[in-house]
C-alpha positions in Angstrom: -0.3 12.3 -3.9 -2.5 14.1 -6.4 -0.7 17.2 -7.8 -3.9 19.2 -9.3 -2.0 22.5 -10.3 -1.8 22.6 -13.6 1.7 22.1 -15.5 4.1 25.3 -15.4 4.7 26.8 -19.1 8.4 26.8 -19.8 9.6 28.3 -22.7 11.9 28.4 -25.1 13.7 31.9 -25.0 13.3 31.2 -20.5 16.6 28.5 -21.3 19.8 29.7 -20.3 23.4 27.5 -20.2 23.5 25.4 -16.8 25.8 26.6 -14.4 27.5 22.5 -14.3 27.6 19.5 -17.2 27.3 15.8 -16.6 30.9 14.0 -17.8 29.7 10.0 -16.3 26.3 8.7 -15.5 26.6 5.4 -13.7 22.4 3.7 -12.2 22.8 0.0 -10.0 19.0 -0.7 -10.0 17.5 -3.3 -6.9 14.7 -4.0 -8.8 11.4 -5.3 -6.4 7.6 -4.6 -7.7 6.5 -2.1 -4.4 10.7 -0.5 -3.4 13.3 -0.7 -5.9 16.4 1.6 -5.1 18.2 3.4 -7.0 22.0 3.9 -6.8 22.8 7.3 -9.3 26.9 7.7 -9.2 27.0 10.8 -11.2 30.6 13.0 -12.4 29.9 16.7 -12.7 31.7 19.4 -13.3 31.8 23.7 -13.2 30.9 24.9 -17.1 30.9 28.2 -16.1 32.9 30.6 -13.9 30.0 32.1 -12.6 28.5 28.9 -10.8 26.5 28.7 -7.5 24.1 26.2 -6.7 22.8 23.2 -8.4 19.6 21.6 -9.4 18.1 18.7 -9.6 14.6 17.6 -9.8 13.2 14.3 -8.6 9.1 13.2 -8.5 7.8 10.6 -6.0 11.0 10.1 -4.6 11.8 8.7 -1.9 15.8 10.2 -0.4 17.8 7.4 1.1 20.6 8.9 1.3 23.5 11.5 -0.9 27.3 11.8 -0.6 29.6 14.5 -2.5 33.2 12.7 -3.2 33.0 10.6 -0.6 30.9 12.4 2.5 27.4 12.1 3.4 26.1 14.9 3.3 23.1 16.5 6.6 19.6 17.7 5.6 21.3 20.9 6.6 24.1 20.5 3.8 21.0 20.2 1.1 17.3 22.4 0.7 15.7 19.7 -0.2 11.9 20.8 -1.6 8.7 18.6 -2.7 9.9 18.4 -7.1 13.1 18.7 -6.7 16.8 19.4 -4.4 19.6 23.5 -4.5 22.5 21.9 -3.5 25.2 24.6 -3.3 29.1 26.0 -2.5 30.3 23.5 -4.5 33.5 21.9 -5.4 34.9 22.9 -10.0 34.7 19.4 -10.0 32.9 16.1 -8.2 31.1 13.3 -7.6 27.4 13.5 -6.7 25.5 9.6 -5.5 22.3 9.8 -5.2 20.5 6.8 -3.2 16.7 7.0 -3.8 14.0 4.3 -3.1 10.9 4.7 -5.6 7.8 2.0 -5.7 7.5 0.3 -9.7 3.8 -1.2 -9.0 2.9 1.8 -7.6 3.6 3.8 -10.7 0.7 4.7 -12.8 2.1 7.8 -14.7 3.7 5.3 -16.8 7.0 7.7 -16.2 9.5 6.7 -15.0 10.9 3.2 -14.1 6.5 1.0 -13.7 5.9 -1.9 -14.2 2.7 -2.8 -16.5 1.3 -6.5 -16.1 4.5 -7.5 -14.6 6.9 -6.1 -15.9 9.3 -3.6 -15.5 9.4 -0.9 -17.9 11.3 2.9 -18.0 9.4 5.6 -20.2 12.3 8.7 -19.0 11.5 10.9 -22.6 10.4 14.4 -21.8 11.3 14.7 -17.9 10.6 10.9 -16.8 14.0 10.0 -14.8 13.3 12.4 -12.3 10.9 9.5 -11.0 13.8 7.4 -11.3 16.4 9.3 -9.3 17.4 12.8 -8.6 18.6 14.8 -10.9 
Protein backbone atom coordinates (compact mmCIF):
# COMPACT_ATOMS: atom_id res chain seq x y z
CA UNK A 1 0.00 0.00 0.00
CA UNK A 2 1.45 3.34 -1.00
CA UNK A 3 0.83 6.29 1.27
CA UNK A 4 0.21 9.66 -0.31
CA UNK A 5 -0.30 11.72 2.85
CA UNK A 6 2.45 14.06 3.98
CA UNK A 7 4.15 13.03 7.25
CA UNK A 8 2.77 14.70 10.36
CA UNK A 9 5.10 17.29 11.88
CA UNK A 10 6.15 16.31 15.40
CA UNK A 11 7.48 19.11 17.55
CA UNK A 12 9.61 18.78 20.67
CA UNK A 13 7.06 20.70 22.75
CA UNK A 14 4.44 18.05 21.83
CA UNK A 15 6.37 15.26 23.56
CA UNK A 16 5.38 14.04 26.99
CA UNK A 17 6.75 11.36 29.29
CA UNK A 18 5.35 7.90 28.52
CA UNK A 19 2.87 6.22 30.86
CA UNK A 20 4.77 2.92 30.62
CA UNK A 21 8.49 2.18 30.44
CA UNK A 22 10.25 -0.91 29.12
CA UNK A 23 12.14 -3.18 31.48
CA UNK A 24 13.27 -5.74 28.90
CA UNK A 25 12.78 -6.82 25.28
CA UNK A 26 13.42 -10.23 23.75
CA UNK A 27 13.09 -10.88 20.02
CA UNK A 28 12.96 -14.20 18.16
CA UNK A 29 13.08 -14.17 14.36
CA UNK A 30 12.10 -17.02 12.03
CA UNK A 31 13.74 -15.56 8.91
CA UNK A 32 12.09 -16.22 5.57
CA UNK A 33 12.42 -13.89 2.59
CA UNK A 34 8.71 -13.29 2.13
CA UNK A 35 7.21 -14.32 5.49
CA UNK A 36 9.43 -13.66 8.50
CA UNK A 37 7.80 -14.28 11.86
CA UNK A 38 8.83 -12.07 14.75
CA UNK A 39 8.05 -12.95 18.37
CA UNK A 40 8.60 -9.96 20.65
CA UNK A 41 8.37 -10.34 24.43
CA UNK A 42 8.44 -7.00 26.28
CA UNK A 43 8.10 -6.34 30.00
CA UNK A 44 6.47 -2.97 30.68
CA UNK A 45 5.94 -1.18 33.97
CA UNK A 46 3.80 1.78 34.87
CA UNK A 47 5.79 5.03 35.04
CA UNK A 48 3.03 7.38 36.16
CA UNK A 49 0.16 7.23 38.65
CA UNK A 50 -2.29 8.16 35.91
CA UNK A 51 -1.32 5.57 33.28
CA UNK A 52 -4.34 4.87 31.14
CA UNK A 53 -3.32 3.22 27.89
CA UNK A 54 -0.36 2.00 25.87
CA UNK A 55 -0.02 2.92 22.21
CA UNK A 56 2.18 0.64 20.13
CA UNK A 57 3.24 1.81 16.68
CA UNK A 58 3.43 -0.69 13.82
CA UNK A 59 3.74 -0.28 10.08
CA UNK A 60 3.14 -2.91 7.34
CA UNK A 61 2.78 -5.69 9.92
CA UNK A 62 0.52 -8.69 9.96
CA UNK A 63 -0.55 -9.22 13.58
CA UNK A 64 -0.64 -12.95 14.31
CA UNK A 65 -1.20 -12.91 18.07
CA UNK A 66 -0.96 -10.76 21.16
CA UNK A 67 -0.91 -11.81 24.82
CA UNK A 68 -0.53 -10.18 28.22
CA UNK A 69 0.97 -12.23 31.05
CA UNK A 70 0.27 -15.43 29.11
CA UNK A 71 -3.38 -14.64 28.28
CA UNK A 72 -4.07 -14.42 24.56
CA UNK A 73 -6.07 -11.32 23.72
CA UNK A 74 -9.14 -11.30 21.51
CA UNK A 75 -9.72 -8.54 18.96
CA UNK A 76 -12.15 -6.96 21.45
CA UNK A 77 -9.35 -6.65 24.07
CA UNK A 78 -7.43 -3.99 22.11
CA UNK A 79 -8.00 -1.37 19.44
CA UNK A 80 -6.32 -1.88 16.06
CA UNK A 81 -5.69 1.00 13.70
CA UNK A 82 -3.74 1.12 10.44
CA UNK A 83 -0.39 2.01 12.03
CA UNK A 84 -0.83 1.32 15.74
CA UNK A 85 -2.51 -0.64 18.54
CA UNK A 86 -3.97 0.68 21.78
CA UNK A 87 -4.11 -1.43 24.94
CA UNK A 88 -6.09 -0.25 27.96
CA UNK A 89 -6.78 -1.35 31.55
CA UNK A 90 -3.26 -2.68 32.00
CA UNK A 91 -1.64 -3.92 35.21
CA UNK A 92 1.21 -1.95 36.82
CA UNK A 93 3.76 -4.43 35.41
CA UNK A 94 3.15 -6.96 32.66
CA UNK A 95 4.73 -9.04 29.93
CA UNK A 96 3.40 -8.32 26.45
CA UNK A 97 4.03 -10.93 23.75
CA UNK A 98 3.34 -9.87 20.19
CA UNK A 99 3.79 -12.14 17.16
CA UNK A 100 3.91 -10.48 13.76
CA UNK A 101 4.72 -11.49 10.22
CA UNK A 102 6.61 -9.27 7.81
CA UNK A 103 7.88 -9.44 4.21
CA UNK A 104 11.59 -8.47 4.11
CA UNK A 105 11.91 -9.21 0.38
CA UNK A 106 8.97 -6.95 -0.44
CA UNK A 107 10.12 -4.15 1.88
CA UNK A 108 11.46 -1.52 -0.52
CA UNK A 109 11.58 1.28 2.10
CA UNK A 110 14.97 0.09 3.42
CA UNK A 111 13.61 0.53 6.93
CA UNK A 112 12.94 -2.17 9.51
CA UNK A 113 13.92 -5.66 8.30
CA UNK A 114 14.53 -5.90 4.55
CA UNK A 115 16.53 -7.82 2.00
CA UNK A 116 19.25 -6.25 -0.12
CA UNK A 117 20.88 -8.45 -2.75
CA UNK A 118 19.62 -11.51 -0.85
CA UNK A 119 21.06 -10.36 2.49
CA UNK A 120 18.81 -9.67 5.47
CA UNK A 121 19.42 -6.15 6.83
CA UNK A 122 17.88 -3.96 9.51
CA UNK A 123 17.55 -0.21 9.78
CA UNK A 124 15.73 0.85 12.92
CA UNK A 125 16.68 4.53 13.34
CA UNK A 126 14.68 6.57 13.96
CA UNK A 127 11.37 4.77 13.42
CA UNK A 128 12.23 1.59 11.52
CA UNK A 129 11.59 -0.77 14.46
CA UNK A 130 7.83 -0.24 13.98
CA UNK A 131 8.24 -2.14 10.69
CA UNK A 132 9.42 -5.23 12.64
CA UNK A 133 6.95 -5.40 15.53
CA UNK A 134 4.42 -3.26 17.37
CA UNK A 135 6.35 -1.13 19.85
